[in-house]
Every structure is written in structure tokens, then in C-alpha cells.
C-alpha positions in Angstrom: 42.9 13.7 29.6 40.2 11.6 31.0 39.6 12.6 34.7 37.6 9.8 36.3 37.1 6.1 36.8 33.4 5.2 37.1 32.5 2.4 39.6 29.1 0.8 39.2 28.4 -0.9 42.5 25.3 -3.2 42.2 24.5 -4.4 45.7 21.8 -6.5 47.2 19.5 -3.7 48.2 20.7 -0.7 46.2 22.7 0.5 43.2 25.3 3.2 43.3 27.7 5.0 41.0 30.9 6.6 42.3 33.3 8.6 40.2 36.9 8.4 41.6 39.9 10.6 40.7 43.5 9.5 40.4 44.0 9.8 44.2 41.1 7.4 44.8 38.9 10.2 46.1 35.2 10.4 45.6 34.3 13.2 43.2 30.6 12.3 42.8 28.2 9.7 44.0 24.5 8.7 43.4 22.6 5.8 45.0 19.1 4.4 44.7 17.5 1.4 46.5 15.6 -1.2 44.5 12.7 -3.5 45.5 13.2 -6.7 47.5 10.7 -9.4 46.7 9.9 -12.3 49.1 7.2 -14.4 47.3 7.5 -17.3 49.8 9.2 -17.9 53.1 12.9 -18.2 52.5 12.6 -17.0 48.9 14.3 -13.7 47.8 14.0 -12.3 44.3 14.9 -9.2 42.3 13.5 -7.6 39.2 16.6 -7.6 37.0 15.2 -4.9 34.6 14.7 -2.6 37.6 18.3 -3.3 38.7 19.8 -2.2 35.3 17.4 0.8 35.1 18.3 2.1 38.5 22.0 1.5 37.9 21.9 3.4 34.6 20.0 6.1 36.4 22.6 6.6 39.2 25.4 6.6 36.6 23.8 9.4 34.7 23.0 11.3 38.0 26.6 11.0 39.3 27.9 12.4 36.0 25.4 15.2 35.9 26.3 16.3 39.4 29.7 17.4 38.3 29.0 18.0 34.7 31.0 15.0 33.5 30.6 13.7 30.0 31.5 10.3 28.6 34.8 11.7 27.3 35.8 12.4 31.0 35.4 8.7 32.0 38.6 6.7 31.5 37.0 3.3 32.3 34.2 1.6 34.1 34.6 -0.9 36.9 31.7 -3.1 37.9 31.2 -4.8 41.3 28.2 -6.8 42.2 26.2 -8.9 44.6 27.6 -12.4 43.8 25.8 -15.7 43.1 22.5 -14.0 42.3 21.2 -15.7 39.2 19.7 -14.3 36.0 18.6 -16.2 32.9 17.5 -14.2 29.9 16.7 -14.5 26.2 19.8 -13.7 24.1 17.6 -12.3 21.3 15.2 -10.0 23.2 17.0 -9.4 26.5 13.9 -10.4 28.4 14.6 -12.3 31.7 12.8 -15.6 31.9 12.0 -15.0 35.6 13.0 -12.7 38.4 16.6 -13.1 39.6 17.1 -15.6 42.3 19.1 -13.7 45.0 22.1 -15.2 46.8 20.1 -15.2 50.0 17.3 -17.3 48.6 16.9 -20.8 50.2 14.5 -22.4 47.7 17.2 -24.9 46.6 18.2 -25.9 50.1 16.5 -29.3 49.8 18.3 -30.0 46.5 21.7 -29.1 48.2 20.9 -31.4 51.1 20.4 -34.2 48.6 23.7 -33.4 46.8 25.5 -33.6 50.2 24.7 -37.2 50.5 26.2 -38.1 47.1 29.8 -38.4 45.7 29.1 -35.2 43.7 29.5 -33.2 46.9 33.2 -34.1 47.3 33.8 -33.4 43.6 32.2 -29.9 43.8 34.3 -29.0 46.8 37.5 -30.4 45.3 37.1 -28.5 42.0 35.4 -25.2 43.1 36.6 -24.8 46.7 33.0 -24.2 47.8 30.8 -26.0 50.2 27.4 -27.3 49.1 24.8 -24.6 49.8 21.8 -22.9 48.2 23.9 -19.7 48.4 25.7 -20.5 45.2 24.4 -20.3 41.6 24.3 -23.8 40.1 21.2 -25.1 41.9 19.5 -21.7 41.2 20.1 -22.2 37.4 18.9 -25.7 37.7 15.8 -24.6 39.5 14.9 -22.1 36.7 15.5 -24.7 34.0 13.2 -27.2 35.8 10.5 -25.0 37.1 9.8 -22.2 34.7 7.7 -23.5 31.8 9.6 -23.8 28.5 12.9 -22.6 29.9 14.9 -25.9 29.6 13.9 -26.3 26.0 14.8 -22.8 25.1 18.2 -23.2 26.9 18.9 -26.4 25.0 18.1 -24.6 21.8 20.8 -22.0 22.6 18.3 -19.2 23.0 19.0 -18.3 26.6 22.0 -16.9 28.6 22.9 -17.1 32.2 24.8 -14.6 34.2 25.4 -13.3 37.7 24.5 -9.6 38.0 27.9 -8.4 36.6 27.2 -10.4 33.4 23.7 -8.9 33.1 25.1 -5.4 33.5 27.9 -5.9 30.9 25.4 -7.4 28.4 23.1 -4.4 28.8 25.8 -1.8 28.8 27.3 -3.2 25.6 23.9 -3.4 23.9 23.9 -7.1 24.0 27.3 -7.5 22.4 29.3 -9.0 25.3 28.3 -12.1 27.4 31.1 -12.3 29.9 32.1 -12.5 33.6 35.3 -12.5 35.6 37.1 -15.2 37.6 35.7 -14.0 40.9 32.1 -14.3 39.9 32.5 -17.5 38.0 34.2 -19.0 41.1 30.9 -18.6 43.0 28.7 -20.7 40.7 29.7 -24.3 41.8 30.4 -24.8 38.1 33.9 -23.3 37.7 37.1 -25.1 38.3 39.2 -22.6 40.2 42.5 -24.5 39.6 42.2 -25.1 35.8 40.3 -21.8 35.3 37.5 -23.1 33.2 33.9 -24.2 33.3 34.1 -27.8 34.5 32.5 -30.1 32.0 31.8 -32.8 34.7 29.9 -30.3 36.9 28.0 -28.8 34.0 26.8 -32.3 33.1 26.0 -33.2 36.7 23.7 -30.2 37.0 22.3 -30.8 33.5 23.1 -27.2 32.4 23.5 -26.5 28.7 27.1 -25.2 28.0 25.7 -22.4 25.8 24.1 -20.7 28.8 27.5 -19.9 30.3 29.5 -16.6 29.8 33.1 -16.2 28.7 35.3 -15.9 31.8 38.0 -13.2 31.9 40.6 -11.7 34.3 39.2 -9.2 36.8 41.3 -6.4 35.3 40.6 -6.7 31.5 38.9 -4.9 28.6 35.5 -6.6 28.5 34.0 -4.3 25.9 32.7 -0.7 25.5 29.4 0.9 26.4 26.7 1.6 23.8 27.3 5.3 23.2 23.7 6.1 23.6 23.7 5.1 27.3 26.4 7.3 28.8 27.4 9.6 26.0 30.4 7.7 24.6 32.1 4.3 24.1 33.6 3.9 27.6 35.8 0.9 28.2 34.4 -1.7 30.7 37.8 -2.7 32.1 37.3 -4.1 35.7 34.9 -6.6 37.1 34.9 -8.3 40.5 32.3 -9.7 42.9 31.7 -7.3 45.7 33.8 -9.0 48.4 36.8 -9.5 46.2 36.5 -5.9 45.0 36.6 -4.8 48.7 39.7 -6.9 49.4 41.4 -5.2 46.4 40.1 -1.8 47.4 41.5 -2.3 50.9 44.9 -2.9 49.3 45.1 -6.4 50.7 47.7 -7.3 48.1 49.9 -9.5 50.3 49.3 -13.1 51.6 47.8 -12.8 55.1 46.1 -9.5 54.5 42.4 -9.6 55.5 39.3 -7.5 55.5 35.7 -7.7 56.7 32.8 -6.0 54.9 29.7 -5.2 56.9 27.0 -5.1 54.3 23.7 -6.9 54.0 25.8 -9.9 54.9 29.2 -10.0 56.5 32.1 -11.2 54.5 35.7 -11.8 55.7 38.3 -12.5 53.1 42.0 -13.3 53.5 44.5 -13.1 50.6 46.4 -16.4 50.4 48.5 -15.5 47.4 48.9 -17.6 44.3 48.4 -20.9 46.1 44.9 -21.8 47.2 44.4 -22.9 50.8 41.9 -25.7 51.4 39.8 -25.0 54.5 39.3 -27.6 57.3 37.0 -25.3 59.2 34.0 -24.5 57.1 35.4 -21.7 54.9 35.4 -21.6 51.2 38.5 -21.3 48.9 37.8 -18.8 46.2 39.6 -16.6 43.6 40.5 -13.2 44.9 41.2 -11.6 41.5 42.9 -12.1 38.1 45.5 -9.4 37.3 48.6 -9.2 35.1 48.4 -12.8 34.0 48.3 -14.1 37.6 45.5 -15.4 39.8 45.4 -14.7 43.5 43.3 -16.9 45.8 41.5 -16.1 49.1 39.8 -17.8 52.0 36.3 -16.5 52.6 33.8 -16.8 55.4 30.3 -15.6 54.6 27.8 -14.5 57.2 24.3 -14.4 55.7 22.8 -11.7 57.9 24.7 -8.7 59.2 23.4 -5.3 58.2 20.1 -7.0 57.3 19.6 -7.5 61.1 19.8 -3.8 61.6 17.3 -3.3 58.7 15.0 -5.8 60.4 15.1 -3.7 63.6 14.2 -0.7 61.5 11.7 -2.0 59.0 10.0 -5.0 60.7 10.3 -4.2 64.4 10.2 -0.4 64.3 12.8 -0.2 67.1 15.0 2.3 65.3 14.3 5.1 62.8 17.5 4.6 60.8 20.6 2.5 60.9 22.8 5.3 62.4 20.5 5.3 65.5 21.6 1.8 66.3 24.9 3.2 67.7 23.1 5.8 69.8 20.8 3.1 71.3 23.6 0.6 71.9 25.6 3.2 73.9 22.6 4.0 76.2 23.2 0.7 78.1 26.4 -0.9 79.4 25.6 -4.4 78.1 22.8 -6.5 76.6 21.4 -7.4 80.1 22.2 -11.0 79.3 20.4 -11.4 76.0 22.1 -12.6 72.8 20.6 -12.3 69.2 21.6 -14.8 66.5 20.1 -13.4 63.3 20.0 -16.7 61.4 17.0 -15.5 59.3 18.1 -17.6 56.3 20.2 -20.2 58.0 23.8 -19.9 59.3 26.7 -19.4 56.9 30.4 -20.0 57.7 31.7 -21.7 59.7 28.5 -23.6 60.6 26.7 -23.9 57.2 23.4 -24.9 58.7 20.6 -24.2 56.3 17.9 -25.2 58.8 19.0 -22.8 61.6 16.7 -19.9 62.3 17.0 -16.6 64.2 16.8 -16.6 68.0 17.0 -14.2 70.9 18.2 -15.9 74.1 18.4 -14.7 77.7 15.3 -12.6 77.7 14.2 -11.3 81.1 11.8 -8.7 82.3 14.6 -6.1 82.5 15.5 -6.3 78.8 14.5 -3.2 76.8 14.8 -2.1 73.2 18.3 -0.6 73.9 19.5 -4.0 75.0 18.0 -5.7 71.9 19.6 -3.1 69.5 22.9 -3.6 71.2 22.6 -7.4 71.0 21.9 -7.1 67.2 25.0 -4.9 66.7 27.1 -7.3 68.8 25.9 -10.2 66.7 27.8 -8.8 63.7 31.0 -8.9 65.7 30.4 -12.3 67.1 29.7 -13.8 63.7 32.8 -12.2 62.3 34.9 -13.6 65.2 33.7 -17.1 64.5 34.9 -16.8 60.9 38.1 -15.1 61.9 39.1 -17.9 64.2 38.4 -20.5 61.5 40.4 -18.4 59.0 43.5 -18.0 61.2 43.5 -21.8 61.9 43.2 -22.7 58.2 45.9 -20.2 57.1 48.2 -21.0 60.0 48.8 -17.4 60.7 47.7 -14.8 63.2 46.1 -11.7 61.9 47.9 -8.5 62.9 45.1 -6.1 61.8 41.6 -6.5 60.5 40.6 -3.9 57.8 36.9 -3.1 57.8 34.5 -1.4 55.4 30.9 -1.5 54.4 28.0 0.6 55.7 28.1 -0.6 59.3 31.8 0.0 59.6 31.0 3.7 60.2 29.5 2.6 63.5 32.1 3.3 66.2 30.5 1.1 68.8 30.6 -1.9 66.4 34.2 -1.3 65.3 35.3 -1.1 69.0 33.4 -4.2 70.0 34.8 -6.1 67.1 38.3 -5.2 68.2 37.5 -6.2 71.8 35.8 -9.5 71.1 38.4 -10.6 68.5 41.3 -9.1 70.4 42.8 -7.6 67.2 43.3 -4.0 66.0 40.6 -2.9 63.6 41.6 -0.4 60.9 38.8 1.6 59.2 39.9 3.6 56.1 38.9 7.2 55.4 37.1 6.0 52.3 34.8 3.1 53.4 33.5 2.7 49.8 36.2 0.1 49.2 34.0 -2.2 47.1 33.5 0.5 44.5 37.1 1.6 44.9 38.4 -1.9 44.3 36.4 -2.2 41.0 37.8 1.2 40.0 41.3 0.2 40.7 41.0 -3.0 38.6 39.5 -1.0 35.7 42.1 1.8 36.1 45.0 -0.6 36.0 43.7 -2.2 32.8 43.7 1.2 31.0 46.8 2.7 32.5 45.0 5.2 34.8 47.1 3.8 37.6 50.5 2.3 36.9 50.7 -0.5 39.5 49.5 -1.6 42.9 52.2 0.4 44.7 50.7 3.6 43.4 47.3 2.4 44.6 48.6 1.4 48.0 49.7 5.0 48.6 46.1 6.2 48.1 44.9 4.3 51.2 44.5 6.6 54.3 43.4 5.2 57.7 40.5 7.0 59.3 40.8 5.4 62.7 42.5 2.4 64.4 40.4 0.7 67.1 42.6 -1.1 69.7 41.3 -4.0 71.9 40.6 -2.9 75.5 38.2 -5.5 77.0 39.3 -7.5 80.0 40.2 -11.1 78.9 37.9 -12.8 81.4 34.9 -10.8 80.2 35.7 -11.5 76.6 35.8 -15.3 77.2 32.5 -15.2 79.2 30.7 -13.3 76.3 32.1 -15.7 73.7 30.9 -18.7 75.7 27.4 -17.3 76.0 27.4 -16.4 72.3 28.3 -20.0 71.3 25.6 -21.4 73.6 23.1 -19.2 71.8 24.4 -20.4 68.4 23.9 -24.0 69.6 20.4 -23.3 70.6 19.4 -21.8 67.3 20.5 -25.0 65.6 18.7 -27.4 67.9 
């Protein structure tokens, strides 16, 4: 009997492989960072060949650590940074250029131009998305228009487009499968989330050859099998979901109104709205949560561009902390931020503001502010940004959140979790296994191959590590939120 489900989690800054057992427990894990490229201000790129090489490397490492063979793996689930755009040659597998990462702002001007046309309304009505350089369509268009010879090769049918999941599937299957799932397709600005198809009008509007686009499948589905030379067997690839939807599933947010927040490079809050999409009036996007058992669930999502990346900035660019874990220690050395607020709008502001021109700002600086205050302000910014999205989400869904489930690297920070509970005035539930993105991909894959019978069985696997209850005095909370919103206004002026 096959013992494990393999999760391949391809994030924005690192790749990891986790092997889970039937109880949803981690049996082995390996992780490796890959290079971030910033060729121009506001541009972010990845080497896609490095991404696959490091992903294959951590998969082999995780297997070797417990002596697992290909025969021990029941299925593979893939979860990935979304929107990041890769175009490659279908014959040679060579990318035509570095991947354009979701954070990249090179197409912001193009998006601003679209916003002034009737196309903007059409995009929102069909895809549920706002117009922003975050999404894939303008990235594809940029590659077609700016890399010599690429448009002609695409029109000849020689090139393929994919988000990172599609690139991984294509490589794992030895170039046999060009596919994605509903959740990743829904982030391109080209996919009709109501009709569940690539939208011909949008494809024509962006002048993108139809032959570039992958087949779209449910999130829990047999996509193909691995080339046996890669992992020692033909292992089914049976689950695929963008990282945030995978985390929603991994947090067992199976009912309408269930919500989670992931503190990763960015910060992503999703609420399951069931089989009926909810259209946002407050700057959120409507997206597909997952496709399972012949049914599609939808979600409201608010995306914060810079969350954990702000902590990395403190470490790498500013040298204020030696590692991310030290941020909690420093934050707890002071009682407050001494009046300073940090809005980390390094690449603009995401939901609910969607201001591509906003830039990072630290306000309220006085002579008494020290590095501990700055570190605390950076951590608090994650909670403030989350609260902005949470308020918009509860308004759109017309329901009050009873509990916020959290995950991602920074969720291990007790200071942040407690401050989130205080500033949002909601209990915050952190699971024992915070690797919910990988876990969600595993669950989707395992359901497709019968490793787990149903979502009820999966729900029983979730164990809470700690529940953080709000304890801040209401007047202080309102004062802090008022000061935060003043800082947000200043960074946009």
C-alpha cells in the first residue's frame, strides 16, 4: 500500500517538498530558496529552469530522508505562486525569457490604460478580477510584444504559456501534459469563471494566440503521471491549486463563510462563498476556490502585496534583524511603536486600495524611535493590512467572521497572531500544522486517488495549536486604526 502523498510547494522565494501520511502529518520535508532577480526598479523575475531544478532536488531529498521510493507515493499535489508567467518552446522546453513574477509592476502603465476603456468592465464581469499588473494577461502580452521573435513563434503554434503549476506539470510529465487547474486559470484575466472556459473575447482583446493556453481541469483531477526517470516511478499528478486556494482547502474551510489568512511573501485572505460567486463592492476579487467532485466553489480574496517580504527587507536590506524569528523578540522589547507606522507598499498597494503608484512609507518618526520600534511597526503592518481586507470582506459577504484561521511562515510569530486578534477583534486560530498550503494540495491529490475518502475524513485531521483571543481595549484599538489609515493615505498622496 502506498504510504504518502507528496506535496510540491513552489513559492515565490523557495521550493519545498513535503510527504504527508493519511493523518495529514509531515513525514519528511526539504526546502531550498531560489534566486530573486530585480533587473529594473519594480521588476521581478525568476529563472524558471532553476525553479524546476530546485523543486526536483527537494523532492528527491525529501524521499531520500525517509528511504521512500516512487512506489511509496500515492499521488503528487502541486501548489504554486500564482499569476507568475512563463512562456516556453513546446519543442525544446526552453523558456523564451525569465518568468515575470506576480509582484512585477512592468505592465502597470498598460493596466492603467485598460482601466480607461470599456474592456476594464468586461474583464471584471467575466473574471471577477480588478485590472492590475498582478495578473497574468498583461505579462503574456508584454513577452509577446517585447521579446524579439516571440509573437511570430507564438502565432506559429511553437510556444506555450503557463503559470508555475503548468510549467511544473509539463516538466514532470516529460513534456506530455500542458494543463492547469481552475484556480490558476482564474488568475490570468483571460478565464471566464462563470462559464469555466478561456474567454474568446478577452483572448482577442489582449491579442494572445489561443494555442498558447493550457487545458483547464478541476483542482482534484488526474493530470498525468511523472516521467519514471525523475522520481523512480509513474506517480499520478492528481491535485493542483494556486497557493492561496490550497491553503483555504488545507485549513478545511469547506463551508461558506469559512476564512483563512496566509502570511507569506504577501498576505492573502480568502473566504469560501460556496457555489455562488459574490461580487465585491469593496476592492476584493471574486475567484475560484477549487473544483472538486464535479462542483466549483468560489471565494472572495484580498491580496496584500508585501507582508513577509517586509520582514525580509528588515533582514536583508536594512540589517536590523538576523533572521525572521528575531522580529518577535525585538517587537516584544517595547510596549508600542512609539508613534511610528510602517506601510510597506514597496510594489504598490493591493486590496482593498489597488493603488499601483503607492510606495512604502514610515510615518511618525521622532528622535525616540529605535530599531525595536521599527521592527514592531513592520510586524504590525501585516495585521493592519489584513484588517483592511477583513473589513471589506465581511461587508461584501454580509456576514461577520467568527474565527480567522491563519497559516504561513509568519503565523508562527505569537506577537503577530495576538496583535491580529486584537486589532481585528476576532479570535485567531493557528493549526498545529502551519504548512496548510502544501497540505491542501495533498488533500486535493489524495481525494482524486482515494487516499482520503471525503472532506469529513480530512476535517478530522485538523488540530488547533493555539487560539488567540482579542484583549485590547476598544478605545486604543480605534486610535491605532485611525493612525494606520492616516499613514495609508499619506503613502498614496
